C-alpha positions in Angstrom: 24.7 23.6 -11.1 26.1 22.4 -14.3 28.2 19.2 -14.9 27.8 18.0 -11.3 28.7 14.5 -12.4 32.2 15.5 -13.2 32.5 17.8 -10.3 30.7 15.9 -7.7 33.5 15.7 -5.1 33.5 19.6 -4.8 29.9 19.3 -3.4 28.7 17.9 0.0 27.2 14.5 -0.2 23.4 14.1 0.4 22.2 10.7 1.6 18.6 9.9 0.7 17.0 7.0 2.7 14.1 5.2 0.9 12.1 2.6 2.9 10.6 -0.1 0.6 7.7 -2.3 1.4 5.5 -3.9 -1.3 5.7 -1.0 -3.7 6.8 -2.5 -7.0 4.2 -0.5 -8.8 5.6 2.8 -7.6 9.3 2.2 -6.8 10.8 2.9 -10.2 9.1 6.2 -10.6 10.4 7.2 -7.0 14.1 6.1 -7.7 14.2 7.5 -11.3 13.1 10.9 -9.9 16.1 10.7 -7.6 18.6 9.6 -10.3 17.5 12.5 -12.4 18.3 15.1 -9.7 20.1 18.2 -11.0 22.2 17.8 -7.9 24.3 14.7 -8.7 26.3 13.9 -5.5 23.7 11.7 -4.0 23.8 8.5 -2.0 20.5 6.7 -2.5 19.8 4.1 0.2 17.1 1.6 -0.5 16.1 -0.6 2.4 13.5 -3.4 1.8 11.7 -4.2 4.9 10.5 -7.8 4.1 8.4 -7.2 1.0 6.4 -10.1 -0.3 6.2 -8.7 -3.9 8.9 -8.1 -6.5 10.2 -4.9 -4.8 13.6 -6.5 -3.8 14.1 -7.7 -7.3 13.4 -4.2 -8.7 15.8 -2.7 -6.0 18.7 -4.9 -7.3 17.8 -4.0 -10.9 17.9 -0.3 -10.0 21.1 -0.7 -8.1 22.8 -2.1 -11.2 21.8 1.0 -13.1 23.6 3.5 -10.9 26.6 3.2 -8.5 25.0 5.9 -6.3 22.3 3.3 -5.2 22.9 1.2 -2.1 20.5 -1.7 -1.4 20.0 -3.7 1.7 17.1 -6.1 2.6 15.9 -7.2 6.0 13.1 -9.1 7.6 10.1 -7.0 8.4 10.9 -4.8 11.4 8.8 -1.6 10.7 9.5 1.9 9.4 11.4 3.0 12.6 14.0 0.2 12.2 14.3 1.1 8.6 15.0 4.7 9.3 17.6 3.8 12.0 19.3 1.4 9.6 19.3 4.0 6.8 20.9 6.7 9.1 23.6 4.2 10.2 24.5 3.6 6.6 24.4 7.2 5.5 27.7 8.9 4.7 26.4 12.3 3.7 26.8 15.5 5.5 23.0 16.0 4.7 20.2 13.6 4.8 16.7 13.5 3.2 13.9 10.9 3.4 11.7 9.9 0.5 8.7 7.5 0.7 9.0 4.9 -2.1 5.4 5.4 -3.4 6.1 9.2 -3.8 8.5 11.2 -6.2 10.3 14.5 -6.2 11.0 17.2 -8.7 14.3 17.1 -10.5 15.7 20.2 -8.6 14.5 19.4 -5.2 17.7 18.7 -3.5 19.6 21.3 -5.4 17.1 24.0 -4.3 17.0 22.8 -0.7 20.8 22.6 -0.4 21.2 26.0 -1.9 18.9 27.5 0.7 20.6 25.5 3.4 24.0 27.0 2.6 22.8 30.5 1.8 20.7 30.9 4.9 23.1 28.8 7.2 20.1 26.6 8.2 20.0 23.3 9.9 16.9 22.1 8.2 15.1 23.3 5.1 11.5 22.4 4.4 9.5 22.8 1.2 5.8 22.9 0.1 4.5 19.8 -1.5 1.8 18.4 -3.7 -0.9 15.9 -2.7 -1.8 13.7 -5.5 -4.9 11.3 -5.5 -4.2 8.1 -7.4 -7.9 7.3 -7.8 -9.5 10.8 -8.6 -6.3 12.3 -10.1 -6.7 15.4 -7.9 -3.6 17.4 -7.3 -3.4 19.9 -4.4 -0.5 22.2 -3.6 0.1 22.5 0.2 2.0 25.4 1.6 2.8 27.1 -1.7 3.6 30.7 -1.8 6.2 33.2 -2.8 8.2 34.1 0.4 11.0 32.1 2.0 10.5 32.0 5.9 13.2 31.7 8.4 12.4 30.3 11.9 14.4 30.3 15.2 14.1 27.2 17.3 11.3 28.5 19.4 9.4 29.8 16.4 9.8 26.5 14.7 8.3 24.7 17.7 5.3 27.0 17.5 5.0 26.3 13.8 5.1 22.6 14.4 2.4 22.9 17.1 0.1 24.9 14.7 0.9 22.8 11.7 1.9 25.9 9.8 4.9 25.5 7.4 6.9 23.1 9.6 5.1 19.7 9.6 6.0 16.4 11.2 6.7 14.7 7.9 10.3 13.8 7.2 9.9 13.6 3.3 9.6 17.4 2.7 12.9 18.4 4.4 16.6 18.4 4.0 18.5 17.9 7.4 22.0 18.2 8.6 22.7 14.6 9.3 24.3 15.2 12.7 20.8 16.3 14.0 20.0 12.6 14.2 23.0 11.6 16.4 21.7 9.9 19.5 18.2 9.9 18.2 16.6 6.5 17.6 13.3 6.1 15.7 11.0 3.9 17.9 10.5 0.3 16.5 7.2 -0.4 18.2 5.4 2.8 17.2 3.5 3.9 14.2 3.8 7.5 13.3 7.5 7.5 14.5 8.1 10.9 12.7 5.7 12.5 15.2 7.6 11.2 18.1 11.0 12.2 16.7 10.2 15.6 15.3 10.6 17.5 18.6 13.8 15.6 19.3 15.6 16.8 16.2 14.0 20.2 16.4 15.6 20.7 19.9 18.9 20.8 18.2 18.4 23.4 15.5 19.3 27.0 15.5 17.5 27.9 12.3 14.9 26.2 10.1 14.1 27.6 6.6 10.8 27.1 4.7 10.6 27.2 1.0 7.2 27.9 -0.5 8.1 26.2 -3.8 6.4 22.7 -3.9 9.0 20.1 -4.8 7.7 16.8 -3.3 4.8 14.7 -4.7 3.0 12.9 -1.9 0.8 10.2 -3.4 -2.6 9.3 -1.9 -2.9 5.7 -3.4 -5.3 2.8 -3.4 -4.9 1.0 0.0 -4.8 4.3 1.8 -6.9 5.1 4.8 -10.2 5.5 3.1 -9.9 2.1 1.5 -8.9 0.2 4.7 -11.3 -2.1 6.7 -12.8 -0.3 9.6 -10.7 -2.2 12.1 -7.5 -1.0 10.4 -8.7 2.5 10.1 -9.5 2.7 13.9 -6.2 1.2 14.9 -4.5 3.7 12.5 -6.3 6.6 14.2 -5.6 5.3 17.6 -1.9 5.0 16.8 -1.8 8.6 15.7 -3.5 9.7 19.0 -0.8 7.8 21.0 2.0 9.3 19.0 0.6 12.9 19.2 0.1 12.4 22.9 3.8 11.3 23.3 4.9 14.3 21.2 3.0 16.7 23.4 4.3 15.1 26.6 7.9 15.6 25.4 7.2 19.3 24.5 5.5 20.0 27.9 8.3 18.3 29.8 11.0 20.5 28.2 8.7 23.6 28.1 8.8 23.8 24.3 5.1 24.4 23.8 3.2 27.0 25.9 -0.1 26.0 24.3 -1.8 22.7 23.7 -1.7 20.7 20.5 -4.8 21.4 18.5 -4.0 18.4 16.3 -4.0 16.1 19.3 -7.4 17.4 20.5 -9.0 17.2 17.0 -7.6 13.6 16.4 -9.1 12.5 19.7 -12.5 14.1 18.9 -12.5 12.6 15.4 -11.8 9.1 16.8 -14.5 9.5 19.5 -16.9 10.5 16.8 -16.1 7.3 14.6 -16.5 5.1 17.7 -20.1 6.2 18.0 -21.0 4.2 14.9 -19.2 1.0 16.0 -19.9 -1.7 18.5 -18.3 -1.2 21.9 -15.7 -4.0 21.8 -13.1 -4.1 24.6 -10.5 -2.6 22.1 -12.8 0.3 21.2 -13.7 0.9 24.8 -9.9 1.3 25.4 -9.7 3.7 22.6 -12.6 5.7 23.9 -11.2 5.8 27.5 -7.7 7.0 26.3 -9.1 9.8 24.2 -11.4 11.0 27.0 -8.5 10.9 29.4 -6.5 13.2 27.1 -9.5 15.6 26.6 -10.2 15.8 30.4 -6.6 16.9 31.1 -6.3 20.3 32.7 -4.3 21.9 29.8 -5.9 20.0 26.9 -7.1 23.1 25.2 -4.8 25.7 26.8 -4.3 28.5 24.4 -6.8 27.3 21.8 -9.9 29.0 20.7 -13.4 29.2 22.2 -14.7 26.3 19.9 -12.1 24.0 21.4 -13.1 24.9 25.0 -16.8 24.6 24.1 -16.2 21.1 22.7 -14.2 20.0 25.7 -17.1 21.2 27.9 -19.6 19.2 25.9 -17.5 16.0 25.8 -16.6 16.0 29.4 -19.9 17.2 31.0 -22.6 16.5 28.5 -21.4 13.3 26.8 -24.9 11.8 26.4 -26.2 15.0 24.7 -23.1 15.4 22.6 -23.1 11.8 21.3 -26.8 11.7 20.6 -26.8 15.0 18.7 -23.7 14.0 16.7 -25.0 10.5 16.0 -28.3 11.5 14.7 -27.0 14.5 12.8 -24.7 12.2 10.8 -27.5 9.6 10.4 -29.8 12.4 9.0 -27.1 13.7 6.7 -26.5 10.2 5.4 -30.3 9.7 4.8 -30.5 13.0 2.8 -27.6 12.1 0.7 -29.1 8.7 -0.3 -32.5 10.3 -0.9 -30.8 12.8 -3.2 -29.0 10.2 -5.0 -32.1 8.0 -5.5 -34.2 11.0 -6.7 -31.8 11.8 -9.6 
């Protein structure tokens, strides 16, 4: 699309909601990647959620550079409240979400909108890059050569299997009206997991583009760099959100099979708890995960390895936990021994 700046009124407006919280190191890279989009008719909504660094100051500076940027600041209320505010401010026929420590290719929104219009889709998703800040490793996720179309039911199954349609908001372009009467929960982490089936209920067609356009940053301060207590709370919040997502899909008969991601996340949390003291908080996490695993349909439609693991966890916990604990200890010992012998 050439000369979009002069002809922007002939193209539909895309609103892009960017939550901001203590990201002064990354924010300019993110916003500049949006300002340089080949699709010009954008509304970029920056919402600061009570940052304690210079992020609000930088937002104002960026706003002064380009009239397409809107900026508001609020006391810290969480990502759900930020998304709700952003949607209430959005005027675009279409809406996208970008995390402020990430960035996008210059033709991301042009290419997604083109597919949206050509395929008469309600949502278009794209492949993405995972980029490590510490190790510099770049991984393409979901890349390929074939555009795929999904009906609503096919899209729900793809979401359950984590194939092509993922819970993230940032790899997608949406019709904005899909979010009418949907509120992101304020009190939950992983609000995108809870909301995904709600907007998916409203679609007729979802299109997946195998061309990666979004750059997801794994930065310092991510999960692997958090204190153990924060990591466990993070994992527990994910289990609760996945449980709520599955309950919604079961209630409305959207999934015929169980969520493999929920089962795996529960098992991973139980495994981590084996190496930690049994505080009341950790006992609660253990009980909640075991309750999910013991449910009648917790591995419905999943493979034999899931059924076997469920049997071991629910009927042979002492054996399972002892074997897992000592196998990990032995592996750790061998790694240390190998390091010292070099």
